C-alpha positions in Angstrom: 87.9 -14.2 91.5 86.2 -10.7 91.2 84.4 -11.9 94.5 88.0 -12.6 96.7 88.3 -8.9 95.8 84.7 -7.8 97.0 85.4 -9.6 100.1 88.8 -8.9 100.8 87.7 -5.1 100.2 84.8 -5.7 102.2 87.3 -7.1 105.6 89.3 -4.0 104.8 86.5 -1.4 105.4 85.1 -3.4 108.5 88.8 -3.5 110.1 89.0 0.7 109.4 85.2 1.7 110.3 85.3 -1.0 113.4 89.1 0.6 114.6 88.2 4.0 113.9 84.4 3.3 116.2 86.2 1.7 118.8 88.6 4.5 118.5 85.6 7.2 119.2 84.0 5.3 122.2 87.3 5.5 124.1 87.3 9.6 123.0 83.4 9.5 124.6 84.5 8.1 127.8 87.7 9.9 128.2 85.4 13.4 127.9 82.9 11.9 129.9 85.6 11.8 132.4 84.9 15.5 133.1 82.3 16.7 135.4 78.7 17.5 134.2 78.3 20.8 133.1 74.7 21.9 131.9 74.0 23.4 128.7 71.6 26.8 128.8 71.4 29.1 126.5 69.0 29.7 123.0 69.2 26.1 121.0 68.9 28.4 118.0 71.6 30.6 118.4 73.8 27.6 119.1 72.9 26.0 116.3 73.2 29.1 114.1 77.4 29.1 116.2 77.9 25.5 114.4 76.8 27.0 111.0 78.6 30.0 110.9 81.5 28.6 112.7 82.6 25.3 112.2 81.0 25.0 109.0 81.0 28.0 107.3 84.3 28.6 109.0 83.5 32.7 110.1 86.3 33.2 112.3 89.2 31.0 109.8 88.8 34.2 107.1 89.8 37.0 110.1 93.1 35.9 109.0 92.9 36.2 105.0 95.6 34.0 103.8 95.5 31.2 105.9 91.7 31.4 106.4 91.0 31.5 102.1 93.7 28.3 102.1 91.7 26.6 105.0 88.8 27.0 103.2 90.0 25.4 99.9 91.5 22.6 102.1 88.5 21.8 103.9 85.8 22.2 101.3 87.7 20.5 98.4 88.6 17.6 101.0 85.3 17.1 102.2 83.6 17.2 98.4 86.0 14.9 97.0 85.6 12.2 99.3 82.0 12.2 98.4 83.5 9.8 95.8 84.4 7.8 98.1 80.6 6.7 98.5 81.4 5.5 94.8 84.3 3.5 95.7 82.6 1.8 98.3 79.8 0.2 96.5 82.3 -0.6 93.4 84.2 -2.2 96.4 81.4 -4.5 97.7 79.5 -5.2 94.3 82.2 -5.1 91.9 80.9 -2.3 89.3 82.9 -0.1 88.0 82.7 3.7 88.5 78.3 3.0 89.6 77.9 6.7 89.3 77.9 6.7 85.5 75.1 3.7 85.8 72.9 6.3 88.0 73.8 9.4 86.5 73.7 11.0 83.0 77.7 10.7 81.9 77.3 14.7 81.4 76.0 15.1 85.2 78.6 12.7 85.9 81.2 14.2 84.2 80.2 17.5 85.7 81.0 16.4 89.2 84.2 14.7 88.5 85.7 17.6 87.1 84.5 19.7 89.6 86.4 16.9 91.8 89.3 17.4 90.4 89.7 21.6 89.9 89.1 21.5 93.6 92.1 18.7 93.8 94.2 21.2 92.2 93.1 23.2 94.6 93.6 21.6 98.0 97.3 20.3 96.6 98.8 24.1 96.4 96.7 24.9 99.5 98.9 22.3 101.3 101.9 23.4 99.5 101.8 26.9 100.7 101.0 25.6 104.1 104.4 23.4 104.1 106.0 26.5 102.6 104.4 28.6 105.5 105.3 25.9 108.4 109.0 25.0 107.1 110.5 27.5 104.9 108.9 31.2 106.0 108.2 29.7 109.3 105.9 31.7 110.6 106.3 32.3 114.2 102.9 31.3 115.9 104.4 27.7 114.6 107.8 27.9 116.3 106.9 27.9 120.1 108.4 25.6 123.1 104.7 23.4 122.9 105.5 23.2 118.7 108.4 20.8 119.0 108.9 17.5 118.2 105.0 15.4 117.3 102.8 18.8 117.3 105.7 20.0 114.6 105.5 16.4 112.9 101.9 16.2 112.9 100.8 19.3 111.1 103.4 18.0 108.5 102.4 14.2 108.3 98.3 15.8 107.2 99.6 17.9 104.4 101.9 14.6 103.2 98.4 12.8 103.2 96.6 15.0 101.5 99.0 15.7 98.8 99.2 11.8 98.4 95.2 11.4 98.5 94.8 14.0 95.9 97.4 12.7 93.6 96.2 9.6 94.0 92.7 10.7 93.0 94.0 12.4 90.1 96.1 9.0 88.6 93.5 6.9 89.2 91.3 9.2 86.8 94.4 9.6 84.5 94.7 5.3 83.9 91.2 4.8 83.7 91.4 4.6 80.1 87.0 3.7 79.9 86.6 7.3 82.0 89.3 8.9 79.7 87.4 7.9 76.9 84.2 9.5 77.9 86.1 13.3 77.5 83.8 14.3 80.0 85.1 15.3 83.5 88.5 14.8 83.2 88.9 18.6 83.0 92.7 17.9 84.4 93.3 14.5 84.2 93.7 14.5 81.0 96.7 16.6 80.9 98.2 14.0 83.3 97.3 11.2 81.0 99.8 11.5 78.4 102.6 10.8 80.9 101.3 7.1 80.6 100.9 7.0 77.0 104.2 4.1 76.7 101.9 2.0 78.9 100.2 -1.1 77.8 96.4 -1.5 78.7 96.9 -3.9 81.5 99.7 -1.9 82.3 97.1 0.9 82.9 94.5 -1.3 84.4 97.2 -2.0 87.0 98.3 1.0 87.8 94.7 2.4 88.1 93.6 -0.1 90.5 96.1 0.2 92.7 95.7 4.1 92.9 92.3 3.0 93.4 92.8 1.2 96.3 95.8 3.0 97.9 92.9 6.1 97.9 90.6 4.2 99.8 93.2 2.4 102.2 94.7 6.2 102.4 91.3 7.2 103.2 91.1 4.7 106.2 94.2 5.2 107.3 93.3 9.1 107.5 90.5 8.6 109.6 91.8 6.5 112.4 95.0 8.8 112.6 92.6 11.6 113.1 92.5 10.2 116.9 95.8 10.6 117.6 96.2 14.0 115.7 95.3 17.5 116.2 92.9 16.9 113.2 90.6 15.6 115.5 89.0 19.1 115.4 87.6 17.9 111.6 84.9 16.4 113.7 84.9 17.8 116.8 84.5 21.2 115.5 81.1 20.5 115.4 79.8 19.9 118.7 82.0 21.9 120.5 81.0 25.5 118.5 77.6 24.0 119.4 78.3 23.7 122.8 80.1 26.8 123.2 80.0 29.5 125.8 77.2 31.8 125.4 77.5 34.3 127.9 79.2 37.8 127.8 83.1 37.1 127.4 83.6 38.9 131.0 81.0 37.2 132.7 82.5 34.1 134.9 80.1 31.3 136.5 79.5 31.8 140.3 80.8 28.4 142.0 78.0 27.0 143.9 79.6 25.7 146.4 81.5 29.0 147.3 78.0 30.5 147.2 75.7 28.3 149.5 78.9 29.2 151.8 79.0 33.0 151.6 74.8 32.4 152.2 75.5 30.7 155.1 77.5 33.2 156.7 75.2 35.9 155.8 71.8 34.2 156.9 72.2 34.4 160.9 69.1 32.0 160.6 70.7 29.0 159.0 72.4 26.4 161.5 75.6 25.8 159.3 76.0 22.6 162.1 72.4 21.4 161.5 71.7 17.8 160.9 70.6 16.8 157.1 66.8 16.3 156.9 65.3 13.3 157.2 65.6 11.1 154.3 68.3 13.0 152.2 72.3 12.8 152.9 74.8 14.7 153.7 76.4 16.4 150.6 80.4 15.9 150.3 82.0 19.0 150.7 83.2 19.7 146.7 86.1 20.5 145.8 87.1 24.0 145.0 88.9 24.4 141.2 90.4 22.1 139.4 94.2 20.7 139.6 93.3 17.5 137.3 91.3 16.6 134.4 88.4 14.9 136.3 87.8 18.3 137.8 87.5 20.0 134.6 83.7 19.9 132.9 83.2 17.9 129.9 83.0 20.8 127.9 86.3 21.5 128.8 87.7 18.5 128.1 86.0 18.3 124.7 87.6 22.1 123.9 91.3 20.2 125.1 90.5 17.8 122.1 89.4 20.2 119.7 92.3 22.4 119.7 93.9 22.8 116.3 97.3 24.2 117.5 97.0 26.8 115.0 98.3 29.3 117.8 95.9 32.1 116.8 95.5 32.4 120.6 98.9 32.7 121.8 99.9 35.1 119.0 96.8 37.2 120.5 98.0 37.0 124.1 99.2 40.1 125.9 100.8 38.3 128.8 102.8 35.9 125.9 103.9 39.0 123.8 105.2 40.5 126.9 107.7 37.3 127.3 105.7 35.6 130.0 105.6 31.5 130.3 101.8 31.9 129.3 100.5 30.3 125.9 96.9 29.5 125.7 97.5 27.0 123.5 99.9 25.3 125.5 97.3 25.0 128.3 94.8 23.1 125.5 97.8 20.8 124.8 98.6 19.6 127.8 94.9 19.0 129.2 94.8 16.9 126.3 98.1 15.4 126.6 97.3 14.9 130.4 93.6 13.3 129.4 95.4 11.0 127.0 97.7 9.7 129.9 94.7 9.2 131.8 92.6 7.4 128.9 95.6 4.6 128.8 95.6 4.7 132.6 92.2 3.5 132.4 93.1 1.1 129.4 96.0 -0.7 131.5 93.9 -1.3 134.4 90.6 -2.7 133.6 88.4 0.2 133.1 89.6 1.9 136.2 92.3 5.0 137.0 95.1 4.0 139.5 96.3 6.8 140.7 99.9 7.6 139.0 101.1 10.1 141.2 100.9 12.9 138.2 98.1 15.3 137.8 97.7 18.2 135.4 98.9 20.8 137.9 102.2 21.2 138.5 103.0 18.2 135.9 101.6 19.7 133.6 100.8 23.1 133.9 102.7 25.9 136.1 101.7 27.7 139.1 103.5 30.4 136.8 101.5 30.0 133.4 98.8 30.0 135.5 99.0 33.6 137.3 100.5 35.0 134.4 97.4 35.3 132.5 95.6 38.7 132.5 91.9 37.0 132.0 91.5 39.5 128.7 89.8 37.1 126.8 91.7 37.5 124.0 92.4 34.0 123.2 88.2 32.9 123.2 87.9 35.6 121.5 90.4 34.6 118.6 89.9 30.7 118.6 88.4 29.7 115.1 86.8 26.7 117.0 85.3 28.3 120.3 87.7 26.9 122.5 88.0 28.4 125.9 91.7 28.4 127.3 90.4 30.8 130.0 88.0 28.7 131.6 90.4 26.1 132.8 92.9 28.8 134.0 90.5 30.0 136.2 89.4 26.6 137.8 93.3 26.1 138.3 93.3 29.5 139.7 90.5 29.0 142.1 92.2 25.6 143.4 95.0 27.1 144.1 93.8 29.4 146.2 90.5 27.9 147.9 92.3 24.3 148.2 95.9 25.5 148.8 95.7 28.9 149.7 98.9 29.3 147.4 98.0 32.5 145.9 100.7 35.6 144.9 101.4 38.1 147.5 99.9 40.8 145.8 96.2 38.6 145.4 97.0 38.1 148.9 97.2 41.5 149.7 94.4 42.7 147.8 92.2 40.1 149.5 93.3 41.3 152.3 92.5 44.9 152.0 88.7 44.2 150.8 87.9 42.3 154.0 89.4 44.2 156.0 88.9 48.2 153.9 86.1 47.2 151.4 88.9 48.0 148.9 91.6 46.8 147.1 93.5 50.0 148.1 95.1 49.5 151.7 93.4 52.8 153.0 90.4 52.4 155.4 87.1 54.3 154.4 87.6 57.1 156.0 91.0 58.1 154.6 90.1 57.0 151.0 88.5 60.1 149.6 91.8 62.3 151.4 93.1 62.8 147.8 90.3 65.2 146.8 92.2 67.7 149.4 95.3 67.6 147.8 
């Protein structure tokens, strides 16, 4: 009979991991819809950023309360799920706590004891997170973009954590052979008395039920990540590695614009000259971005990595003064549009069919884009190296260079620069008149 359970376990495991792999394939495809972007800079610095920011949570602790709680949940959940390896081996080969056969009982007990203590830490932290979100109602979780699914998603993952930790502790508390060891049951020994009146067979049934629910819950959680903001659990690592290493105030030159300027400045170049033999005529580049396909793949990776924590928006001076701009909403809108494009491709046999929508106007308004002061506060605040400003600047460039839709003030400034060599409406002869006043 046991081999039937082993087969059933293998089927559940294959289905769970297979569905996750299918979604990861879609995720990679969607990210690759973005334009190519060369990755330059010091590779060792990129590894340091990934280790310090993604693994070490160095930017999270700038806000100590949420930062420390997040570290407890992160470390606790990752370490506790090392026990999933034991569950998988037991499930596939019909063993029970294979760790006891591999490790010394005291070593095994020490590991499980650490897991149980961490489980309590995760439970306490998650409850505090829930209180902060739903009872205290911290301001950055009350923005308009955090209504509906984003709010529910934040709570669902907390409920997941509570259920998984409770199942882990109940599984240990009702495992009589484990409790008889009296080693490693530092928390579950206080839960075990709740089941004293149950028969041996009933305890075994409860333990097996908790065991199955725990592993199924892990697989459900794994596949839920694709649809949740908690995808950052996985993507924070590549995102911090590919983060921008340039100084915050440095913008990338647009190669197409640079070529145009060189053509205008070099009288020896003929803009109408035929392409050299053996080369193809370059199609004029589209300036800036109006939809997700115009952004770089790094921008799209940023969008999927967004944690929706709101630190960027809470630091944004435009948002603080009542403007419509929310850097968090920029990232969420980019991700929502990218998901929509991905579904479009799935529905049309792998090809994108124009749906009459785009990121600009349908998801992000011009008013939001022009409210940005380009101060980089959002970039500095992000705990996983996301760059909302780069997306904003790409879309601004499209408005200016493709649609000639810059605000009046900006058009006046550009006209003054063209005519007077400065942003002010004074000719060069009059520029220093103030000195005589």
